[in-house]
N, C-alpha and C positions, 0 to 999 in steps of 0.2 A: 708775891711773895707766897714759897716754898710753903709744901703741910709740915718743915719739922720744923718753921719755927723764927729759923738760922739764918737767912739769905734770901732775898730772892731765884726763883726758881727759873735760873737758863740755863745751858748749858753746860758750861763751866763746872755749876756749882754741885749737878745731876753727876756727871762725869766725874768727878773728883771730891767733892765737902761735901754731900747730903746724907743722915745721920739716918736715913732712913732707907738709903740701899750699899748701908755699908756693909754686911754682909755679905750680899750679890757683886761688890763690887771686889772682892777679897777672891772672891770662887774667880772673880772672871781677870781679874790681874791682880792676881799674886805677887806679883815684881811690880814697883813703881811706873810706870807711861807717861810719855808727855800729853799732855791734849791734845797734841801739836798731831801723836803716832795713831790715838784712837779717831782722831774723826779724815786725819790725808792720810794716814800710814800705806801701806799695803795689805795687800788682801785679807791673808788674815787678821789683819791686825779691825781693818774695816768690820771684818765679821764678828769681830769678839764684842764692837762695840753693839750690832744690830742683836745681836745675842743680849748683850744685856740690856737695852733696850727693853725689846720685847719680853723682857721677865720680871723687868721693874713695875710690868703693868699701865706705865707713864704711856702717856696719849700726845700723835706730836704730829 
């Protein structure tokens, strides 16, 4: 279970929905971006994803 208490802590939840990381998510992705692009997109998209994970403090 995610520390937010709302869902299982899986990739989709962390990258799209977790309220604990909402502010950071909006900073990294100010415009909607698909989960597919966050995980498999071009280099710039992947760099944003790694930046997000790094700054979130999550351990992977």
